[in-house]
C-alpha positions in Angstrom: -54.1 -127.3 32.6 -50.7 -125.1 31.7 -48.0 -126.0 33.7 -47.5 -122.9 36.4 -44.7 -121.8 38.0 -44.6 -122.0 41.9 -42.2 -120.2 44.0 -41.3 -122.1 47.3 -40.1 -120.0 50.6 -39.7 -123.0 52.8 -36.8 -124.3 54.9 -35.1 -127.1 53.4 -37.4 -130.2 55.2 -40.7 -128.6 54.2 -39.1 -127.7 50.5 -38.0 -131.1 50.0 -41.9 -132.2 50.0 -43.1 -129.4 48.5 -40.7 -129.9 45.3 -41.7 -133.5 44.9 -45.7 -132.2 45.1 -45.3 -129.3 42.3 -42.9 -132.0 40.4 -45.7 -134.5 40.4 -48.5 -132.1 39.3 -46.1 -131.0 36.1 -45.3 -127.6 37.4 -41.8 -125.9 37.9 -40.4 -124.4 41.0 -38.8 -120.9 41.6 -36.4 -121.8 44.9 -36.9 -118.2 47.1 -34.7 -118.0 50.4 -36.2 -117.7 53.4 -33.9 -114.9 54.9 -33.9 -112.6 52.2 -35.1 -109.0 53.0 -39.0 -108.4 52.1 -37.2 -106.1 48.8 -35.1 -108.6 47.7 -38.3 -111.2 47.7 -40.8 -108.4 46.1 -38.4 -107.6 43.3 -37.3 -111.6 42.6 -41.2 -111.8 42.5 -41.9 -108.6 40.1 -38.6 -110.0 38.0 -39.8 -114.0 37.5 -43.4 -113.5 37.8 -44.6 -116.7 39.7 -47.9 -117.9 39.3 -47.8 -119.2 43.0 -46.1 -118.5 45.9 -46.3 -121.0 48.9 -44.9 -120.1 52.2 -45.1 -120.8 55.9 -47.7 -118.6 58.2 -46.6 -117.8 61.3 -48.4 -120.6 63.0 -45.8 -122.7 60.2 -49.2 -124.1 57.8 -48.5 -123.5 54.6 -49.6 -120.7 52.6 -50.8 -120.5 48.7 -50.9 -116.9 47.3 -52.1 -116.8 44.3 -49.8 -113.8 41.8 -51.5 -112.3 38.9 -49.9 -111.5 35.2 -48.0 -114.8 35.4 -46.0 -115.7 31.9 -46.5 -119.3 30.6 -43.4 -121.4 31.5 -42.6 -124.5 29.2 -43.8 -128.0 29.9 -41.0 -130.0 30.9 -39.5 -127.3 32.9 -38.0 -128.1 36.8 -36.3 -125.0 37.9 -36.6 -121.3 37.2 -33.8 -120.2 39.4 -33.1 -116.6 40.6 -29.5 -115.0 40.0 -28.2 -111.6 40.3 -25.1 -112.0 38.4 -22.7 -108.9 38.7 -25.6 -106.6 37.9 -28.2 -107.1 41.3 -30.7 -107.8 38.6 -32.8 -110.8 39.5 -33.0 -112.7 36.3 -34.3 -116.6 35.7 -32.7 -119.4 34.8 -34.7 -121.8 32.9 -33.7 -126.0 33.9 -35.7 -128.8 32.0 -35.7 -131.8 34.3 -33.1 -133.3 31.3 -31.0 -131.2 31.8 -30.7 -131.7 35.5 -30.9 -135.0 35.2 -28.0 -134.8 32.9 -25.8 -133.1 35.5 -26.4 -135.1 37.9 -25.6 -138.3 36.1 -22.0 -136.8 34.8 -21.4 -135.7 38.1 -22.3 -138.9 40.1 -20.1 -140.8 37.2 -17.1 -138.7 37.7 -16.7 -138.7 41.4 -17.5 -142.6 41.2 -20.7 -142.1 43.8 -22.4 -146.0 44.9 -25.7 -146.6 45.4 -26.8 -145.9 48.5 -24.3 -143.5 50.0 -25.4 -140.1 51.5 -25.1 -136.0 50.5 -24.6 -133.6 53.1 -27.0 -130.6 52.4 -25.0 -127.9 53.7 -25.7 -125.5 51.1 -29.3 -122.9 50.5 -31.4 -124.9 49.2 -32.6 -121.9 47.1 -29.4 -122.4 44.6 -29.0 -124.9 41.8 -25.9 -126.2 43.8 -28.1 -126.9 47.3 -30.8 -128.4 44.8 -28.3 -130.6 42.7 -27.3 -132.3 46.2 -30.8 -133.5 46.4 -31.1 -135.4 43.3 -27.1 -136.8 43.5 -28.8 -138.4 46.9 -32.0 -139.5 45.1 -29.8 -140.8 42.3 -28.1 -142.8 44.0 -31.3 -144.2 46.1 -31.1 -141.8 49.5 -32.2 -138.7 50.9 -29.9 -135.7 51.6 -28.8 -135.5 55.1 -29.6 -131.2 56.4 -27.0 -129.7 58.2 -27.8 -127.1 61.3 -28.8 -123.1 60.1 -25.7 -121.9 58.8 -24.2 -124.4 56.6 -20.7 -124.3 58.9 -21.6 -126.6 61.2 -21.7 -130.2 59.9 -22.9 -132.0 62.7 -22.3 -135.7 63.1 -23.4 -137.0 59.4 -22.1 -139.9 58.5 -22.5 -139.0 54.9 -20.0 -140.1 52.4 -19.9 -136.8 50.3 -20.5 -133.1 50.3 -20.5 -129.5 49.0 -19.0 -126.4 50.3 -17.9 -123.0 49.4 -14.6 -121.5 49.8 -15.6 -119.5 52.7 -17.5 -122.8 54.7 -14.0 -124.6 53.8 -12.3 -122.0 55.5 -14.2 -121.7 58.7 -14.2 -125.3 58.9 -10.2 -125.7 58.5 -9.9 -123.0 61.0 -12.3 -124.7 63.6 -10.5 -128.2 63.5 -13.3 -130.0 62.2 -12.2 -133.5 60.2 -13.0 -133.1 56.6 -10.9 -136.0 55.8 -14.1 -138.3 56.8 -15.8 -137.6 53.6 -14.7 -139.6 50.4 -15.5 -136.3 48.5 -15.6 -132.2 49.3 -17.1 -131.1 46.2 -15.5 -127.4 46.3 -17.4 -124.7 44.3 -19.5 -121.2 43.8 -16.1 -119.0 43.8 -12.6 -119.4 42.9 -10.7 -121.1 45.8 -7.2 -119.3 46.8 -4.0 -121.6 45.9 -3.8 -121.9 50.0 -6.7 -122.7 50.8 -6.4 -125.8 48.3 -3.0 -126.2 49.8 -4.1 -126.3 53.3 -7.1 -128.2 52.7 -5.2 -130.9 51.2 -2.5 -130.9 53.8 -5.1 -132.2 56.1 -6.0 -134.7 54.2 -9.4 -133.2 52.7 -10.7 -135.3 49.4 -11.3 -131.9 47.5 -12.6 -131.7 43.9 -12.7 -127.9 43.1 -15.8 -127.5 40.7 -16.1 -124.5 38.3 -20.0 -124.1 36.8 -22.9 -121.5 37.1 -26.5 -121.5 37.3 -27.1 -121.2 33.5 -24.7 -124.9 33.4 -26.6 -126.1 35.8 -23.8 -126.1 38.8 -20.5 -127.5 38.3 -19.5 -128.3 34.9 -15.7 -128.7 34.9 -14.5 -130.7 37.7 -10.4 -129.9 38.7 -10.4 -128.3 35.5 -11.6 -131.1 33.5 -15.2 -130.9 32.1 -17.8 -133.4 33.0 -18.4 -136.0 30.4 -20.7 -134.6 27.1 -19.4 -131.0 28.1 -17.5 -128.7 25.7 -15.4 -126.3 27.2 -13.9 -123.9 24.9 -11.7 -120.0 25.4 -12.3 -118.0 22.6 -9.4 -116.0 20.7 -6.0 -116.9 21.1 -4.8 -117.2 24.3 -7.0 -115.8 27.6 -10.6 -115.1 26.7 -13.4 -115.7 27.5 -15.0 -119.2 28.5 -17.5 -120.7 26.5 -19.7 -124.3 27.3 -21.4 -126.5 25.4 -23.5 -129.6 26.1 -26.8 -131.0 27.6 -25.8 -129.6 30.9 -26.9 -126.0 29.8 -30.1 -124.1 31.1 -32.9 -123.8 28.2 -32.8 -119.4 28.5 -33.8 -117.1 30.6 -37.6 -116.1 31.9 -38.8 -113.1 30.5 -42.0 -111.3 29.9 -42.5 -113.0 26.9 -41.1 -116.0 27.4 -37.8 -117.8 27.6 -34.7 -115.7 26.2 -32.5 -117.8 24.3 -29.0 -119.1 26.1 -26.7 -120.1 23.4 -25.3 -118.9 20.6 -26.2 -120.4 16.5 -23.6 -123.0 17.6 -24.7 -124.2 20.6 -22.2 -122.3 22.7 -22.9 -120.3 26.2 -20.7 -117.9 26.6 -20.0 -116.9 30.3 -18.9 -113.6 31.8 -15.1 -115.8 32.8 -12.1 -115.4 31.4 -9.6 -118.7 31.7 -7.1 -120.6 29.4 -6.6 -124.1 28.4 -3.4 -125.4 29.8 -1.5 -127.5 27.7 -2.8 -130.9 29.1 -5.9 -129.5 28.2 -7.3 -128.2 32.2 -9.1 -125.2 32.1 -7.8 -122.6 34.9 -10.4 -120.0 35.5 -8.8 -116.4 36.2 -12.3 -114.7 37.3 -15.0 -112.5 35.9 -14.1 -110.7 32.4 -15.4 -107.3 33.7 -13.4 -107.5 37.3 -10.7 -105.3 35.9 -10.1 -101.7 37.3 -8.3 -99.6 34.9 -5.9 -97.2 36.4 -3.8 -95.0 34.9 -4.5 -96.2 31.6 -3.2 -100.1 33.0 -5.7 -102.8 33.5 -5.8 -104.2 37.2 -6.9 -107.8 38.1 -9.4 -107.3 41.0 -9.2 -111.0 41.5 -5.2 -110.6 41.8 -4.7 -108.0 44.0 -7.1 -109.5 46.2 -5.2 -112.9 46.3 -2.0 -111.2 47.0 -3.6 -109.2 49.5 -5.3 -112.0 51.4 -1.4 -113.3 51.9 -0.9 -110.9 54.0 -0.6 -112.2 57.6 -2.9 -109.6 59.3 -5.4 -109.8 56.7 -8.5 -112.1 57.2 -10.4 -111.5 54.4 -10.4 -108.8 51.2 -12.4 -107.6 48.6 -11.2 -104.8 45.4 -13.0 -102.5 43.9 -12.1 -99.4 41.4 -12.9 -95.8 42.8 -13.8 -92.6 40.4 -10.5 -90.9 40.5 -9.7 -87.6 38.7 -6.2 -88.3 38.3 -5.7 -92.0 37.6 -9.3 -92.7 36.1 -9.6 -95.1 38.7 -8.0 -96.1 42.0 -7.7 -99.3 43.7 -9.5 -99.4 46.8 -8.6 -102.4 49.4 -11.9 -103.5 51.5 -9.9 -105.4 54.3 -11.4 -107.5 57.4 -8.6 -107.6 59.9 -7.7 -110.6 61.6 -7.5 -108.3 64.7 -9.7 -105.8 64.3 -7.5 -103.4 67.4 -4.7 -103.4 64.9 -5.3 -103.5 61.4 -2.4 -103.6 58.3 -1.5 -99.9 57.4 -2.0 -98.8 53.8 1.9 -98.6 53.2 2.1 -102.3 54.2 -0.5 -103.7 52.1 0.9 -101.9 49.0 4.6 -102.9 50.0 3.2 -106.4 50.2 1.5 -106.3 47.0 4.8 -104.5 45.0 6.7 -107.6 46.0 5.2 -109.7 43.8 3.2 -107.6 41.1 4.0 -104.1 39.5 3.2 -100.5 41.5 0.2 -100.3 39.4 -1.5 -103.1 41.5 -1.2 -101.6 44.9 -4.2 -100.2 46.5 -4.7 -96.3 46.7 -6.4 -96.6 48.9 -7.4 -98.7 52.0 -11.4 -99.2 54.0 -11.4 -101.5 57.1 -14.6 -103.0 58.1 -15.5 -105.9 60.4 -17.2 -108.1 57.3 -17.5 -108.0 53.5 -21.2 -108.8 52.0 -20.6 -112.1 51.6 -24.0 -114.2 50.3 -25.2 -117.3 51.5 -22.4 -119.2 48.8 -19.7 -116.6 49.8 -19.9 -114.2 46.9 -19.5 -111.1 47.4 -22.1 -108.7 45.3 -19.8 -106.3 43.2 -22.1 -103.4 43.4 -22.1 -104.0 47.3 -18.1 -103.8 47.4 -18.0 -100.9 45.1 -20.1 -99.1 47.4 -18.1 -99.9 50.1 -14.5 -99.1 48.7 -16.4 -95.7 46.9 
């Protein structure tokens, strides 16, 4: 019987049981969020075309819904993970078992994990980072501990390792949670601010900063150094696009006609991020290549402006985007969450704050104050949503 793609929309405990069942049948898994809106779910199903949707009904029983028009899936495929990237359009990253095994082995070796140690699952199971926690645990002969829903309460787990995103780490530090009890706090999902890393290390948190994406089966660079077997390069001279080569790369993207290749003829996957290689060989990641606002003919990197604004004492969270402007082409807009909703900073205060360190062109020309930013479960900000807020 040909391999099928089975979509699982289940809470973590049930998901793990069904993951084993699907894999033992020789099929592949499409993990789905249990909290995503119905429109998002349907958009993902239409784009990635699984053969079956397995979910819980209102009584808590498993239900299988056969779906029509499912393209074939290659034997040996473990996962097809939905990623929206910067466009919001679902893409299915095809990850074979051998790629996941290579990633797990390289990760546990670099972190010095010992047999019998456990990982705490505090990330969404429908992301590759969440599934990697399961695989690392099993490689050590254990099962992961699972946090309460939300991922911001680590409970009383005695696990030795945990993966977090910067938003979680920020909240846990502010809540006074003792993270020094872990042997590893693997931090990924988004580029952390230097101030956050300083605060964590001052609190004795053993942070390891991970860089990677779904296409690299999760983190493939730890603290700037590629995992064993992984090559990292930067295109062009000096700053450029980051590219990756090695056994941790996905096969490609799932389409109606099969799998669209991921790598070029030399085996390189060219990411959408830009960075540089320092003199000591470590990788420094700047952010998305296309996350640049062209204002008055000057390229203004949005992540740099956001980092500057985040150091303002009245700013709790911030995003930066461009808004069409008849004079400047694009205007830099700051979308902020104030620490005190009743006393947000003014635009003039924020402009002056940015100009202390960066050119005047980096200073925001407009300000939007919101109660919260639309971060996803991995702490990332969909740029389409931020742009709508800015406009």
